[in-house]
DSSP file (Angstrom, degrees, kcal/mol; ACC not computed):
  #  RESIDUE AA STRUCTURE BP1 BP2  ACC     N-H-->O    O-->H-N    N-H-->O    O-->H-N    TCO  KAPPA ALPHA  PHI   PSI    X-CA   Y-CA   Z-CA
    1    1 A M              0   0    0      0, 0.0     2,-0.3     0, 0.0    18,-0.0   0.000 360.0 360.0 360.0 140.7   15.7  -29.2   -5.9
    2    2 A Q        -     0   0    0      2,-0.0    18,-1.1     0, 0.0     2,-0.3  -0.971 360.0-169.7-150.3 164.1   13.7  -31.7   -3.9
    3    3 A T  E     -A   19   0A   0     -2,-0.3     2,-0.4    16,-0.2    16,-0.2  -0.963  15.0-137.9-147.1 162.5   12.6  -32.3   -0.4
    4    4 A R  E     -A   18   0A   0     14,-2.5    14,-3.2    -2,-0.3     2,-0.5  -0.997  11.4-166.6-127.4 134.8   11.1  -35.1    1.6
    5    5 A V  E     -A   17   0A   0     -2,-0.4     2,-0.4    12,-0.2    12,-0.2  -0.987  10.0-169.2-121.2 122.6    8.3  -34.6    4.1
    6    6 A Q  E     -A   16   0A   0     10,-2.6    10,-2.7    -2,-0.5     2,-0.2  -0.960  20.1-129.5-120.6 127.3    7.5  -37.6    6.5
    7    7 A W  E     -A   15   0A   0     -2,-0.4     8,-0.3     8,-0.2     6,-0.1  -0.486  16.0-136.8 -68.2 139.4    4.6  -37.9    8.8
    8    8 A M        -     0   0    0      6,-2.8     7,-0.1     1,-0.3    -1,-0.1   0.436  53.1-102.3 -84.5  -1.4    5.7  -38.8   12.4
    9    9 A G    >   -     0   0    0      5,-0.3     3,-0.9     3,-0.1     5,-0.3  -0.403  57.8 -16.4 113.6 176.4    2.9  -41.3   12.8
   10   10 A P  T 3  S+     0   0    0      0, 0.0     3,-0.1     0, 0.0     0, 0.0  -0.088 114.2  32.6 -55.0 148.2   -0.5  -42.0   14.4
   11   11 A G  T 3  S+     0   0    0      1,-0.2     2,-0.3     2,-0.0    23,-0.0   0.502 111.4  62.6  85.5   5.0   -1.8  -39.7   17.1
   12   12 A Q    <   -     0   0    0     -3,-0.9    23,-0.2     2,-0.1    -1,-0.2  -0.955  65.0-140.6-151.7 169.3   -0.2  -36.5   15.8
   13   13 A M        +     0   0    0     21,-0.5    16,-1.0    -2,-0.3     2,-0.3  -0.186  60.3 127.8-124.2  38.0    0.1  -34.1   13.0
   14   14 A S  E     - B   0  28A   0     -5,-0.3    -6,-2.8    14,-0.2     2,-0.3  -0.760  33.6-176.1-100.5 145.1    3.8  -33.6   13.1
   15   15 A F  E     -AB   7  27A   0     12,-2.8    12,-2.7    -2,-0.3     2,-0.5  -0.970  19.3-140.7-136.3 148.1    6.1  -34.0   10.0
   16   16 A V  E     -AB   6  26A   0    -10,-2.7   -10,-2.6    -2,-0.3     2,-0.5  -0.968  16.8-157.9-111.9 125.5    9.8  -33.8    9.4
   17   17 A A  E     -AB   5  25A   0      8,-3.0     8,-2.0    -2,-0.5     2,-0.5  -0.888   4.1-164.5-105.0 130.1   11.0  -32.1    6.3
   18   18 A N  E     -AB   4  24A   0    -14,-3.2   -14,-2.5    -2,-0.5     6,-0.2  -0.970   9.1-154.9-116.7 126.6   14.4  -33.0    4.9
   19   19 A A  E >   -A    3   0A   0      4,-3.0     3,-2.0    -2,-0.5   -16,-0.2  -0.558  30.0-111.5 -99.2 161.1   16.0  -30.7    2.3
   20   20 A D  T 3  S+     0   0    0    -18,-1.1   -17,-0.1     1,-0.3    -1,-0.1   0.824 115.6  66.3 -53.1 -35.7   18.6  -31.3   -0.4
   21   21 A S  T 3  S-     0   0    0      1,-0.1    -1,-0.3     2,-0.1     3,-0.1   0.539 119.5-108.9 -68.4  -8.2   20.9  -29.1    1.6
   22   22 A G  S <  S+     0   0    0     -3,-2.0     2,-0.2     1,-0.3    -2,-0.1   0.435  78.6 127.0  92.9   0.5   21.0  -31.7    4.4
   23   23 A H        -     0   0    0      2,-0.0    -4,-3.0    -5,-0.0    -1,-0.3  -0.633  39.2-163.7 -93.3 151.7   18.9  -29.6    6.8
   24   24 A A  E     -B   18   0A   0     -2,-0.2     2,-0.3    -6,-0.2    -6,-0.2  -0.936   7.4-179.1-130.6 153.3   15.7  -30.9    8.5
   25   25 A L  E     -B   17   0A   0     -8,-2.0    -8,-3.0    -2,-0.3     2,-0.4  -0.980  24.0-120.5-149.3 161.3   12.9  -29.1   10.3
   26   26 A V  E     -B   16   0A   0     -2,-0.3    14,-0.8   -10,-0.2     2,-0.4  -0.864  22.5-171.6-105.8 136.0    9.7  -30.1   12.1
   27   27 A M  E     -Bc  15  40A   0    -12,-2.7   -12,-2.8    -2,-0.4     2,-0.3  -0.932   7.5-175.3-118.7 149.4    6.3  -28.9   11.1
   28   28 A D  E     -B   14   0A   0     12,-1.8   -14,-0.2    -2,-0.4     2,-0.1  -0.992  20.7-123.0-144.4 151.2    3.1  -29.4   13.1
   29   29 A G        -     0   0    0    -16,-1.0     8,-0.8    -2,-0.3     9,-0.2  -0.358  43.0 -87.0 -81.9 168.2   -0.6  -28.8   12.8
   30   30 A S    > > -     0   0    0      5,-0.1     5,-2.9     6,-0.1     3,-1.3  -0.261  39.3-106.0 -70.4 163.7   -2.6  -26.8   15.2
   31   31 A A  G > 5S+     0   0    0      1,-0.3     3,-1.4     3,-0.2    -1,-0.1   0.828 116.6  68.9 -61.6 -30.8   -4.2  -28.5   18.3
   32   32 A E  G 3 5S+     0   0    0      1,-0.3    -1,-0.3     2,-0.1    -3,-0.0   0.782 107.6  36.8 -58.6 -26.5   -7.6  -28.3   16.6
   33   33 A I  G < 5S-     0   0    0     -3,-1.3    -1,-0.3   -20,-0.0    -2,-0.2   0.286 133.9 -82.7-110.7   9.8   -6.5  -30.9   14.0
   34   34 A G  T < 5S+     0   0    0     -3,-1.4   -21,-0.5    -4,-0.3    -3,-0.2   0.527  80.2 144.0 104.0   6.4   -4.4  -33.0   16.4
   35   35 A G      < -     0   0    0     -5,-2.9    -1,-0.2   -23,-0.2    -5,-0.1  -0.264  41.8-152.8 -73.2 165.6   -1.1  -31.1   16.5
   36   36 A H        -     0   0    0     -7,-0.1    -6,-0.1     3,-0.0    -1,-0.1   0.148  44.0-107.9-125.9  16.6    1.1  -30.8   19.5
   37   37 A N  S    S+     0   0    0     -8,-0.8    -7,-0.1     1,-0.1     3,-0.1   0.854  72.0 140.8  58.3  39.9    2.8  -27.4   18.7
   38   38 A L        -     0   0    0     -9,-0.2     2,-0.3     1,-0.1   -12,-0.1   0.541  68.9  -5.6 -85.1 -10.2    6.2  -29.2   18.0
   39   39 A G  S    S-     0   0    0    -10,-0.2   -12,-0.2   -14,-0.1   -11,-0.1  -0.963  90.9 -58.1-166.7 178.4    7.0  -26.9   15.0
   40   40 A A  B     -c   27   0A   0    -14,-0.8   -12,-1.8    -2,-0.3    -2,-0.1  -0.301  56.4-105.3 -65.3 153.8    5.8  -24.1   12.8
   41   41 A R     >  -     0   0    0    -14,-0.2     4,-2.1     1,-0.1     3,-0.4  -0.529  29.5-115.1 -74.6 149.4    2.7  -24.5   10.7
   42   42 A P  H  > S+     0   0    0      0, 0.0     4,-1.5     0, 0.0    -1,-0.1   0.896 117.6  50.3 -54.9 -42.4    3.2  -25.1    7.0
   43   43 A M  H  > S+     0   0    0      1,-0.2     4,-1.5     2,-0.2     5,-0.1   0.831 107.6  54.1 -67.9 -30.6    1.6  -21.8    6.0
   44   44 A E  H  > S+     0   0    0     -3,-0.4     4,-2.4     1,-0.2    -1,-0.2   0.896 104.1  57.3 -62.8 -40.1    3.9  -20.0    8.5
   45   45 A M  H  X S+     0   0    0     -4,-2.1     4,-2.6     1,-0.2    -2,-0.2   0.873 101.0  55.2 -62.5 -36.9    6.8  -21.7    6.8
   46   46 A L  H  X S+     0   0    0     -4,-1.5     4,-2.3     1,-0.2    -1,-0.2   0.938 110.2  46.3 -61.3 -43.7    5.7  -20.1    3.5
   47   47 A L  H  X S+     0   0    0     -4,-1.5     4,-2.5     2,-0.2    -2,-0.2   0.888 111.3  51.0 -63.1 -39.1    5.9  -16.6    5.1
   48   48 A M  H  X S+     0   0    0     -4,-2.4     4,-2.6     2,-0.2    -1,-0.2   0.889 109.9  51.0 -65.2 -39.0    9.2  -17.4    6.7
   49   49 A G  H  X S+     0   0    0     -4,-2.6     4,-2.9     2,-0.2    -2,-0.2   0.916 109.5  50.1 -61.8 -43.3   10.5  -18.5    3.3
   50   50 A L  H  X S+     0   0    0     -4,-2.3     4,-2.7     1,-0.2     5,-0.3   0.934 111.6  48.8 -60.0 -46.3    9.2  -15.2    1.7
   51   51 A G  H  X S+     0   0    0     -4,-2.5     4,-2.2     1,-0.2    -2,-0.2   0.909 113.9  45.5 -63.8 -41.9   10.9  -13.2    4.4
   52   52 A G  H  X S+     0   0    0     -4,-2.6     4,-2.4     2,-0.2    -2,-0.2   0.914 113.3  49.1 -64.7 -43.5   14.2  -15.1    4.0
   53   53 A C  H  X S+     0   0    0     -4,-2.9     4,-1.9     1,-0.2    -2,-0.2   0.947 115.8  43.3 -63.0 -49.4   14.2  -14.9    0.2
   54   54 A A  H  X S+     0   0    0     -4,-2.7     4,-2.5    -5,-0.2    -1,-0.2   0.895 113.8  51.2 -63.0 -40.8   13.4  -11.1    0.3
   55   55 A S  H  X S+     0   0    0     -4,-2.2     4,-2.7    -5,-0.3     5,-0.3   0.912 106.9  52.2 -64.9 -43.0   15.9  -10.4    3.0
   56   56 A I  H  X S+     0   0    0     -4,-2.4     4,-2.5     1,-0.2     5,-0.2   0.941 112.6  47.0 -57.4 -47.6   18.7  -12.2    1.2
   57   57 A D  H  X S+     0   0    0     -4,-1.9     4,-2.9     1,-0.2     5,-0.2   0.947 112.9  48.1 -58.8 -49.8   18.0  -10.1   -1.9
   58   58 A V  H  X S+     0   0    0     -4,-2.5     4,-2.4     1,-0.2     5,-0.2   0.911 114.1  46.1 -61.2 -46.1   17.9   -6.8    0.0
   59   59 A V  H  X S+     0   0    0     -4,-2.7     4,-2.6     2,-0.2    -1,-0.2   0.933 114.7  47.3 -65.1 -46.9   21.1   -7.5    1.9
   60   60 A M  H  X S+     0   0    0     -4,-2.5     4,-2.5    -5,-0.3    -2,-0.2   0.923 113.3  47.9 -60.7 -45.2   23.0   -8.6   -1.2
   61   61 A I  H  X S+     0   0    0     -4,-2.9     4,-1.7    -5,-0.2    -1,-0.2   0.934 113.4  47.2 -66.3 -43.5   21.8   -5.6   -3.3
   62   62 A L  H  <>S+     0   0    0     -4,-2.4     5,-2.8    -5,-0.2    -1,-0.2   0.897 112.4  49.7 -66.1 -38.1   22.7   -3.1   -0.6
   63   63 A Q  H ><5S+     0   0    0     -4,-2.6     3,-1.5     1,-0.2    -1,-0.2   0.909 110.1  50.6 -65.8 -38.9   26.1   -4.7   -0.1
   64   64 A K  H 3<5S+     0   0    0     -4,-2.5    -1,-0.2     1,-0.3    -2,-0.2   0.830 107.3  53.9 -66.7 -30.1   26.8   -4.6   -3.8
   65   65 A S  T 3<5S-     0   0    0     -4,-1.7    -1,-0.3    -5,-0.2    -2,-0.2   0.206 120.9-112.1 -87.9  16.7   25.8   -0.9   -3.9
   66   66 A R  T < 5 +     0   0    0     -3,-1.5     2,-0.4     1,-0.2    -3,-0.2   0.807  61.8 156.7  58.7  36.9   28.4   -0.4   -1.1
   67   67 A Q      < -     0   0    0     -5,-2.8     2,-1.9    -6,-0.1    -1,-0.2  -0.743  48.0-126.7 -87.5 141.5   25.9    0.4    1.6
   68   68 A A  E     +D  100   0B   0     32,-0.6    32,-1.9    -2,-0.4     2,-0.2  -0.427  40.8 176.7 -88.6  66.0   27.2   -0.1    5.1
   69   69 A I  E     +D   99   0B   0     -2,-1.9    30,-0.3    30,-0.2     3,-0.1  -0.507  16.6 171.4 -73.4 135.7   24.3   -2.3    6.2
   70   70 A Q  E     +     0   0B   0     28,-3.5     2,-0.3     1,-0.4    29,-0.2   0.657  64.6  12.8-111.7 -30.6   24.5   -3.8    9.7
   71   71 A Q  E     -D   98   0B   0     27,-1.9    27,-2.6     2,-0.0     2,-0.4  -0.998  50.2-171.0-152.4 145.2   21.1   -5.4   10.2
   72   72 A C  E     +D   97   0B   0     -2,-0.3     2,-0.4    25,-0.2    25,-0.2  -0.959  13.8 170.9-139.6 120.0   18.0   -6.3    8.2
   73   73 A V  E     -D   96   0B   0     23,-2.0    23,-3.2    -2,-0.4     2,-0.5  -0.984  11.7-164.0-126.3 137.6   14.8   -7.4    9.9
   74   74 A V  E     -D   95   0B   0     -2,-0.4     2,-0.4    21,-0.2    21,-0.2  -0.980   4.0-160.7-128.3 126.3   11.5   -8.0    8.2
   75   75 A D  E     -D   94   0B   0     19,-2.6    19,-2.8    -2,-0.5     2,-0.5  -0.866  14.3-159.5 -98.9 133.0    8.1   -8.2    9.9
   76   76 A I  E     -D   93   0B   0     -2,-0.4     2,-0.4    17,-0.2    17,-0.2  -0.956  11.6-173.1-123.9 131.0    5.4   -9.9    7.8
   77   77 A Q  E     -D   92   0B   0     15,-2.3    15,-3.1    -2,-0.5     2,-0.3  -0.949  15.0-178.1-115.7 138.8    1.7   -9.6    8.3
   78   78 A A  E     -D   91   0B   0     -2,-0.4     2,-0.4    13,-0.2    13,-0.2  -0.979  18.4-155.5-140.0 150.6   -0.7  -11.7    6.2
   79   79 A E  E     -D   90   0B   0     11,-2.8    10,-3.0    -2,-0.3    11,-1.3  -0.947  15.6-154.3-120.9 146.4   -4.3  -12.3    5.6
   80   80 A R  E     -D   88   0B   0     -2,-0.4     8,-0.2     8,-0.3     7,-0.1  -0.834  27.6 -94.1-119.5 158.6   -5.8  -15.5    4.3
   81   81 A A        -     0   0    0      6,-2.7    -1,-0.1    -2,-0.3     8,-0.0  -0.351  30.3-131.8 -63.2 147.3   -9.0  -16.4    2.4
   82   82 A E  S    S+     0   0    0      2,-0.1     2,-0.3    -2,-0.0    -1,-0.1   0.734  86.3  51.5 -77.0 -21.5  -11.9  -17.5    4.7
   83   83 A T  S    S-     0   0    0      2,-0.2     4,-0.3     4,-0.1    -2,-0.1  -0.807 101.3 -49.1-117.1 158.2  -12.7  -20.5    2.6
   84   84 A D  S    S+     0   0    0     -2,-0.3     2,-0.1     2,-0.1    -2,-0.1  -0.373 120.9  43.6 -67.0 145.6  -10.7  -23.4    1.3
   85   85 A P  S    S-     0   0    0      0, 0.0     2,-2.1     0, 0.0    -2,-0.2   0.600  83.8-157.8 -69.0 136.2   -8.2  -23.2   -0.2
   86   86 A K        +     0   0    0     -4,-0.1    -2,-0.1    -6,-0.1     3,-0.1  -0.419  25.3 173.5 -85.8  64.6   -7.2  -20.6    2.4
   87   87 A V        -     0   0    0     -2,-2.1    -6,-2.7    -4,-0.3     2,-0.4  -0.210  42.1 -91.2 -67.7 160.5   -4.6  -18.9    0.2
   88   88 A F  E     +D   80   0B   0     -8,-0.2    -8,-0.3     1,-0.2    -1,-0.1  -0.619  42.6 176.5 -70.8 129.4   -2.8  -15.7    1.3
   89   89 A T  E     +     0   0B   0    -10,-3.0    41,-2.8    -2,-0.4     2,-0.4   0.705  67.7  23.4-107.3 -27.4   -4.8  -12.8    0.0
   90   90 A K  E     +De  79 130B   0    -11,-1.3   -11,-2.8    39,-0.3     2,-0.4  -0.997  61.8 177.5-140.9 133.5   -2.8   -9.9    1.5
   91   91 A I  E     -De  78 131B   0     39,-2.7    41,-2.6    -2,-0.4     2,-0.5  -0.987   5.9-170.0-137.7 127.6    0.8   -9.9    2.6
   92   92 A H  E     -De  77 132B   0    -15,-3.1   -15,-2.3    -2,-0.4     2,-0.5  -0.972   3.9-163.4-121.3 127.2    2.7   -6.8    4.0
   93   93 A L  E     -De  76 133B   0     39,-2.7    41,-1.8    -2,-0.5     2,-0.6  -0.922   1.6-168.5-107.8 125.1    6.5   -6.8    4.5
   94   94 A H  E     -De  75 134B   0    -19,-2.8   -19,-2.6    -2,-0.5     2,-0.3  -0.947  10.9-158.2-115.4 112.4    8.0   -4.1    6.7
   95   95 A F  E     -De  74 135B   0     39,-2.5    41,-2.0    -2,-0.6     2,-0.5  -0.692   8.7-163.8 -90.8 139.0   11.7   -4.0    6.5
   96   96 A M  E     -De  73 136B   0    -23,-3.2   -23,-2.0    -2,-0.3     2,-0.5  -0.955  17.0-178.6-119.1 106.5   13.9   -2.4    9.3
   97   97 A V  E     -De  72 137B   0     39,-2.9    41,-2.5    -2,-0.5     2,-0.3  -0.920   1.8-174.7-114.2 130.9   17.3   -1.8    7.8
   98   98 A S  E     +De  71 138B   0    -27,-2.6   -28,-3.5    -2,-0.5   -27,-1.9  -0.910  21.8 107.8-126.2 152.9   20.1   -0.4    9.9
   99   99 A G  E     -De  69 139B   0     39,-1.9    41,-3.4    -2,-0.3     2,-0.7  -0.975  66.0 -47.7 171.0-168.5   23.6    0.7    9.1
  100  100 A N  E    S-D   68   0B   0    -32,-1.9   -32,-0.6    -2,-0.3    39,-0.1  -0.823 109.5 -25.7 -96.8 115.3   25.9    3.6    8.8
  101  101 A A  S    S-     0   0    0     -2,-0.7    -1,-0.2     1,-0.2     2,-0.1   0.865  82.1-171.8  57.0  41.8   24.7    6.5    6.6
  102  102 A L        -     0   0    0     -3,-0.3    -1,-0.2   -34,-0.1    -3,-0.1  -0.426  23.7-125.3 -67.8 141.2   22.3    4.3    4.5
  103  103 A D    >>  -     0   0    0      1,-0.2     4,-1.9    -2,-0.1     3,-0.7  -0.784  12.7-152.9 -84.9 112.8   20.7    5.9    1.5
  104  104 A P  H 3> S+     0   0    0      0, 0.0     4,-2.7     0, 0.0     5,-0.2   0.836  95.6  58.1 -59.4 -31.3   16.9    5.5    1.8
  105  105 A K  H 3> S+     0   0    0      1,-0.2     4,-2.0     2,-0.2     5,-0.1   0.877 106.6  47.4 -65.3 -36.9   16.6    5.6   -1.9
  106  106 A R  H <> S+     0   0    0     -3,-0.7     4,-2.3     2,-0.2    -1,-0.2   0.839 111.1  51.2 -72.6 -32.8   18.9    2.7   -2.3
  107  107 A V  H  X S+     0   0    0     -4,-1.9     4,-2.3     2,-0.2    -2,-0.2   0.935 111.0  47.5 -66.0 -45.7   17.0    0.8    0.4
  108  108 A A  H  X S+     0   0    0     -4,-2.7     4,-2.2     1,-0.2    -2,-0.2   0.895 112.9  49.9 -62.0 -38.0   13.7    1.4   -1.4
  109  109 A H  H  X S+     0   0    0     -4,-2.0     4,-2.7     2,-0.2    -1,-0.2   0.904 109.5  50.8 -67.2 -40.6   15.4    0.3   -4.7
  110  110 A A  H  X S+     0   0    0     -4,-2.3     4,-2.2     2,-0.2    -2,-0.2   0.911 112.1  47.2 -62.4 -43.5   16.7   -2.9   -3.2
  111  111 A I  H  X S+     0   0    0     -4,-2.3     4,-2.3     2,-0.2    -1,-0.2   0.899 113.2  48.8 -66.6 -39.7   13.3   -3.8   -1.8
  112  112 A S  H  X S+     0   0    0     -4,-2.2     4,-2.6     2,-0.2     5,-0.3   0.913 110.2  50.8 -64.0 -45.4   11.7   -3.0   -5.1
  113  113 A L  H  X>S+     0   0    0     -4,-2.7     4,-2.4     1,-0.2     5,-1.8   0.910 112.1  47.9 -58.1 -44.9   14.2   -5.1   -7.1
  114  114 A S  I  <>S+     0   0    0     -4,-2.2     5,-2.8     3,-0.2    -2,-0.2   0.940 114.8  44.9 -62.0 -48.0   13.6   -8.0   -4.7
  115  115 A A  I  <5S+     0   0    0     -4,-2.3    -2,-0.2     1,-0.2    -1,-0.2   0.861 124.3  31.0 -67.0 -38.2    9.9   -7.8   -4.9
  116  116 A E  I  <5S+     0   0    0     -4,-2.6    -1,-0.2    -5,-0.2    -2,-0.2   0.728 135.6   9.2 -97.5 -24.1    9.6   -7.4   -8.7
  117  117 A K  I  <5S+     0   0    0     -4,-2.4    -3,-0.2    -5,-0.3    -2,-0.1   0.775 123.4  31.7-127.3 -46.0   12.6   -9.3  -10.1
  118  118 A Y  I   <S+     0   0    0     -5,-1.8     2,-1.1     1,-0.1    -4,-0.2   0.823  88.0  83.9 -98.8 -33.8   14.7  -11.5   -7.8
  119  119 A C     >< -     0   0    0     -5,-2.8     4,-2.4    -6,-0.3     5,-0.2  -0.602  50.8-171.1 -81.6 101.6   12.6  -13.0   -5.0
  120  120 A S  H  > S+     0   0    0     -2,-1.1     4,-2.5     1,-0.2     5,-0.2   0.877  86.0  54.1 -56.4 -39.8   10.9  -16.1   -6.4
  121  121 A A  H  > S+     0   0    0      1,-0.2     4,-3.1     2,-0.2     5,-0.3   0.921 109.0  48.6 -61.7 -42.8    8.8  -16.5   -3.4
  122  122 A S  H  > S+     0   0    0      1,-0.2     4,-2.1     2,-0.2    -2,-0.2   0.937 113.0  46.2 -62.4 -47.5    7.4  -13.0   -3.7
  123  123 A V  H  < S+     0   0    0     -4,-2.4     4,-0.2     2,-0.2    -1,-0.2   0.888 115.5  47.0 -63.4 -39.2    6.6  -13.3   -7.3
  124  124 A M  H >< S+     0   0    0     -4,-2.5     3,-1.8    -5,-0.2     4,-0.3   0.959 114.7  44.5 -68.2 -51.7    5.0  -16.7   -6.8
  125  125 A L  H >X S+     0   0    0     -4,-3.1     4,-2.0     1,-0.3     3,-1.8   0.816 101.8  70.1 -62.3 -28.8    2.9  -15.6   -3.8
  126  126 A G  T 3< S+     0   0    0     -4,-2.1    -1,-0.3     1,-0.3    -2,-0.2   0.611  81.7  74.3 -64.3 -12.0    2.0  -12.5   -5.7
  127  127 A K  T <4 S+     0   0    0     -3,-1.8    -1,-0.3    -4,-0.2    -2,-0.2   0.734 116.5  16.3 -72.6 -22.0   -0.1  -14.6   -8.0
  128  128 A T  T <4 S+     0   0    0     -3,-1.8     2,-0.4    -4,-0.3    -2,-0.2   0.544 122.7  59.3-122.1 -14.8   -2.8  -14.9   -5.3
  129  129 A A  S  < S-     0   0    0     -4,-2.0     2,-0.8   -39,-0.0   -39,-0.3  -0.895  74.9-124.1-122.9 146.3   -2.0  -12.2   -2.8
  130  130 A E  E     -e   90   0B   0    -41,-2.8   -39,-2.7    -2,-0.4     2,-0.5  -0.798  37.5-159.3 -82.8 115.2   -1.7   -8.5   -2.9
  131  131 A I  E     +e   91   0B   0     -2,-0.8     2,-0.3   -41,-0.2   -39,-0.2  -0.878  13.7 177.8-104.7 127.0    1.9   -7.9   -1.6
  132  132 A T  E     -e   92   0B   0    -41,-2.6   -39,-2.7    -2,-0.5     2,-0.3  -0.882   6.5-164.6-124.7 158.7    2.9   -4.6   -0.2
  133  133 A H  E     +e   93   0B   0     -2,-0.3     2,-0.3   -41,-0.2   -39,-0.2  -0.963  13.1 164.2-138.2 150.7    6.2   -3.3    1.3
  134  134 A D  E     -e   94   0B   0    -41,-1.8   -39,-2.5    -2,-0.3     2,-0.3  -0.929  16.4-156.3-152.0 178.3    7.5   -0.4    3.3
  135  135 A F  E     -e   95   0B   0     -2,-0.3     2,-0.4   -41,-0.2   -39,-0.2  -0.979  14.9-145.5-156.3 163.0   10.7    0.2    5.3
  136  136 A T  E     -e   96   0B   0    -41,-2.0   -39,-2.9    -2,-0.3     2,-0.5  -0.995  17.2-150.0-131.8 131.6   12.4    2.0    8.1
  137  137 A V  E     -e   97   0B   0     -2,-0.4     2,-0.5   -41,-0.2   -39,-0.2  -0.918   7.9-162.5-105.7 132.1   16.0    3.0    8.0
  138  138 A V  E     -e   98   0B   0    -41,-2.5   -39,-1.9    -2,-0.5     2,-0.6  -0.963  12.0-143.1-115.5 119.7   17.9    3.2   11.3
  139  139 A D  E     -e   99   0B   0     -2,-0.5   -39,-0.2   -41,-0.2   -41,-0.1  -0.732  18.5-179.9 -86.0 120.1   21.2    5.2   11.2
  140  140 A E              0   0    0    -41,-3.4   -40,-0.2    -2,-0.6    -1,-0.1   0.207 360.0 360.0-103.6  13.1   23.8    3.6   13.4
  141  141 A S              0   0    0    -42,-0.4    -1,-0.2     0, 0.0   -41,-0.1   0.500 360.0 360.0 -82.4 360.0   26.6    6.1   12.7
């Protein structure tokens, strides 16, 4: 896996990232450092990646266990260290999973498997941050 990140030039803190998959996205710094709010901040991207990684796991595990999942949303709250490097110190993921007659025990198990075994982003970020999870199941039957 590789990616390329290219600075967009003088007078800004915008960067375009190109991935092996052929997709590109814009990142930008805050106004305080010369950014123009053209894209997400790099540290926000880390949290988005964590949410995507964990959500893919949870959806796949629930589908494999024949749960009638219809929607999976994860809200993430994070705290960072006050001094450089301002690593994440606490991250909380709240999953909202909806479907028909979902078994809350299976949802909890799927989230646990993702956090402890499958989600590379979670395991990696867990080296510096305390990561916690909870969930809400919404029955749509």
